N, C-alpha and C positions, 0 to 999 in steps of 0.2 A: 608671503606668509600664508600657508594653507589654512583654511578656516578650521579644519579639524584640530589644529594645534594652537588655535588663537582664541580660546575662550576668554582669556583675561583681557583681550582687546576690546571687549564690549562693555564699557562702563555704563552705557545707556541702557543696557539690558541685563536684568538680574537673573541669576540662575533659577531654574524652575524644574518641576517635573516635566518629563518629555511630553511635548505637545503632540496631538494627532496631526495627521497630514491629509489634505484633501485634493482630489481632482473632481471638479464639478463640470458636468455637461451643461452649458448655459443656454444653448438653442436660441430661439427668437427673443429679441429684446422685450417683447410683450409679456414674457414670463415674469418680468419684474413687477408688473401691475395686475396681471390676470389672476383670478382666483382658480388656480388649477393645481394638479397634484405636484408639479415641480416646485412651484413657489411655496406650497405648504410643506414640502419636504425640507426646503431650505430654512423655513421658519422653525421647524421641529429640530433640525440640526443645530441651529443657533442657540436654541434653548438648552442644549446639552452642555454649553460652556458656562462654567460657574456651578454646574451640578456634577455631571459625569466627568467632565474635563475642566481643567483650570481655565479661568478667563485669560485670553491672550494679552500679553503686554503690547504686542505689535502683530499686524497682519502683513505678510509679504505675498502679494498676488502676482502671478504670471499669467497675463491675459493674451489670448490669441490676437488681440487687436492693437498691440503696440509692437510693431515691427521696425527694427532699425537695421542699418547696414554699416559695417566698419566698426562694430563694437556693441557691447551691452551697456545699458544705462539703468540707473535707479532714479526714481523721482526723489528729489532732494529739497523740495520746497515745503514751507511750513503749512501752507493752506492750498492743497491741490484742488484744481477746478474739476467740476463734473463735466465730462465730455459726452456729447450726444452724437456719436459717430455712426449715424444711420439716416435713412430717409424713407419717406412714404408711410410714416406711422402717425397715430393720433397725437394731437397736441399734448394730451396728458402725459405721454411718454417723454416729450421734450421738456416738460415742466419739472421732471424729476431732478432732485438734487441729492447728493450724498456728501454732506459737509464734514466728513471725518477729517481729523487733523493729519498732517504729514508727520514725519519724524526725522528732521534734518540731521540730528546728531547720530542717531542709530544708522541712518542711511549712509552717512559719511564713513562710519566705522565698518559697516558691511562692505562698502565699496572698496575700502583699502585692504580688506582681508580676503575677499573672493578674487580669484585670478581667472582672467579670460583664457580659455583654451584656444590654441595650444601655446600662445606666446607668453602668457604669464603676466600680462599687464593688469592693472587694477580696473574695476568697473568705472564707467563714467557716471557723473552726477548731472541730472537734468534739473536746472533751477527754475525753469519758466515754461518750457514748451508743452509738456504733457500734463497729465493729471490722472483722473480715474475714468477710463473708458467703460463702455457698457459691459465688457467682459468682467470687469471688476465690480462696478456698483450694482449691476442688475442682480447679482447673487448676494453681495454683502449687505445690501439694504434690507432684504427679507431676513437674513440671518442675524444681523446686528443693527436693528432699526434706530437705535439711539445714536449711532455714529460717534461713539465715544472712545473707540479703540483706534489708535494711530494706524495708518495704512501707508505702505509704500508699494509702488509697482516696479517690477523688473521687466525691462524690454527684452525682446528676443532678436538676436542678430540673424536675420533671415538669409544672409549670405553664407552661413556656416552649415556644415553637415549635421544631420540629426544626432550623431554620436557626441558631438561637442555640446549640444544642449543637455544631453543626459549627464555628461561629465560636469557641467556647471551645476546641475541639480545635486550631484553628489556632494559638492562643496557646501551646499546649503544645509546639510543634515544637522550639523552641530547647532544651528540656530534653534532647533526644536528644544534644546536644553536651556534656552534663554528666553522662553516664553513667546516664541514667534510661531504663529500659525501660518504655515505655507499653504497657499491655495493656487492650484493650477486650474485655469478656467478656459475650456475649449470644447471640443467634441470628438469622440473617438471615430465617428463617421460624420462628414460634413460636406455635402455636395448641394449647393444652393441651386444649381442648374436643373436638378432633378426633383425638386420639391413638389409634393402633391398635398395641397392644403386640406383636401377632403379625406386624407388617410387617417385612420385611428392609430393610437399609440402602439398597437400590436401589428400594424401593417407596415411593411418595408420591402424594398427591393431585395432580391436574393443576394446580390453582391454586398449590400449593406449589412444584412443579417450575418453573412459569412465572415466579413471583416470584423464586425463587432464580436462575433463568437470567438474567433481566433485570438484577438487581443484580450478579450475577457478571460480566456483560458490561460494565456501567458501571465496575466496579473494574478489569477487565482492560484496558479502553480508556482508563483514566485520567480518566474522566468523574466525578470524585469530587464536584464541586460539584453534580451532579444528585442525589446520594443523599438530601439532605434533602427532596426533592420526591417522596418515595415514595408519598404519598397520592394523587398524580395518577394512579397506576396503577388507581385505582378499586376494583372489587369484589375483585380478587385481593389488593390490599393490605389490604383489610378482613378477608379470610379469613386472610391470612398473619399479620396482627397485630390480633387483636381489641382488644388493648392494645399500645402500641408500645414498652414499656419494654425489651424485648429487642433491638429494632432500634437504639435510641439509642446504645449503646456503639460501634457501627460508625462513627457520625458523628464521635466523638472521635478514633478511630484514623485515619479518612480525612482529617480536618482536619489532623492532624500529619504527613501524608505530605509529603516534601520534593521538590517538582518532579515529575520524570518517573520516580520510582522504580518499578521493575517489581514487580508483586505475584507472590507464589508461593502457590498454593492448596494446602491439604491438608484431609483429612477432608471432601471434597466429596460427601457423601451425606446421608442422612436417618435420623433416629431416630424410631420410632413413627409414621412416615408424615407427620407434620405439624411436625417440628422439623428445620430445616436445620442440619447440623453444619459447613457450609462455613467454613473458617478461612483466614486470610491472614497472610503475612509480607511486609512491605516492607523493603527494605534488605538 
């Protein structure tokens, strides 16, 4: 059952005005607790929900940090745990918790309605293994500090080609009419091997600036179907993404864009010279 034709399948989610759509460059986990421009922008964006935008019934987050093989999965537990999937940071960061509830009923309904490309099987449901990794909680906690909106995470099958991630994102589009805020959390440029902690937000490698510029132009011009073909950019793509786990969440967000929705960029600079923090709101 394709999601686009399955609105009545979502008894757990009421019809709503179309929700906006986010891709957030999350960068260092320290952004979750530091008083910097990134965290302040997430706080300001969160304040728009309930004012400019409706308050979400549910948040569906696609994080760079939940990679699976052999299929896609949704968190299906009632109380997802907070995962501290990093090392070498202050204890304050490990003490962070994000106790937002899960949404077992909605997750089960979404899992049955979204079909995994290309075979058409339903999504899997994870009842115990995962939770909220830092790609999710580090941005949601500043946005929605009360942790009162249910959250589910969608894994990314890292064995699949980028085009299939975009195709799955296209199936998520109808959820925006059901009060679901879709959040892709990654980075348009992400090369930890090349980081320079002394760099300012306006300093970055030439290849990082160029890759970010090209992808930003594709987004600005509505050329979203071109985004899965990022490897055709050759050496700059290889430098921007030695692994492409942080790029893939952008494809889910881009796939869920409705028609000619104009993007609004924020945090369009760099962290540590090799991490693009460029973020996008559609709708």
